[in-house]
N, C-alpha and C positions, 0 to 999 in steps of 0.2 A: 168198597165194602159197605153194605147197608148199615143203617143205624142200629137195627136189631142185632145183626151179627157182631157189630162192634161192642154193643152192650153185653152180649153173651161172652165174648172174649174177655172183657174186663171182669165179669163175674168169675170166670174160671181162673183168671190171673190172681184175683183177690183170694179165692178159695185156696190156691196153692200157697200163697204167702201165709195165710192163717194156719194151714196144716203144718208148714215148716216151723211155725212158732208154737206148736203143740196143742192147737185147738182141734176139737172134733167139729166137723163142718157139714152142714146140710145146705145144699143149693136148691132153691125152688126153680123148677124148670118152666113154670108159668108164673110170671111175676104179677099176676093179678091179685096176689095175696097182700101185696104191700111190702113183703120181705123178700129180698133176693137171696140173702145168705143169713143163716142162723149159726152162730159159732159159740162154743163153750169150752172152757179148760178146767172145770172143777172149782174155779174161783169166781168166774164171771161168765155171764151169757150176754152176747151182743147180737142184736138184730140189725142187719145192714140193708140199706137201700142204696144200690149202686147207680150213680147218676152220670150222665155224660155232659150235663150243662150245670151252670152255677145256680140254677133256680129249680126249686122243688115245688111241684104243684100241690095245692092244699089237700086234694084227695089222697095223694100218695103219702103225704106226711101223716094224715089222720090214720090211714091204714097201717103204716109202720108203727105208730104209737099204740094202736090197738093190739097188735101182735106182741110188741115189746112188753106191754103191761101183762098180757096173758101168760107170757113165759118168764116174767120177772127179769127181763133183759134190758140192757142199755140200748136205746134207739140211736143209731149212728148213720149218718149219710157219708158215703164214700164216693169221691170223685177223683179221677186222674186228670191232672192239669200239667201241661208242659213236662210230661214224663214222670211226675211225682204224684204219689197218692196223698190225698188230703182227707182226713177223717174229722167230722164235726158232729158232736152230739146235737140232737134236735133242739135242746134247750138253748143252744148258742147260735141258732139261725136268726137271721134278720128278716122281718116282714117287709115286703115291698109290694107295689101294685102288680108286679109280674108273678109274684109267688114268694116263697121263702128263699132267701138268698144265702148261699154258702159263701162265707168270707174267703175269697181267693185273691191273693196279692197278685197284681199284674205287673 
């Protein structure tokens, strides 16, 4: 399966989880916006960037923050590792030479 297809599958999987938890969900079909999923439940709005690796490139992070600010949303990176979803607010990422690191326990 291609990396693009794998990413789309994960976005749809996360969308389903959020819908089951009572969120209204919009999925961006072209992830050039910086936001893959925008979800809200009347109490909070969350802008998600779904990642397949533990590192987030600077440009993706900036785009996510831009949209989160515009929608007054929490900016969150979502990554699936070893079958489990990990959600990290942008403010909790660690800067490294490779980009921003999602803290994933190995």
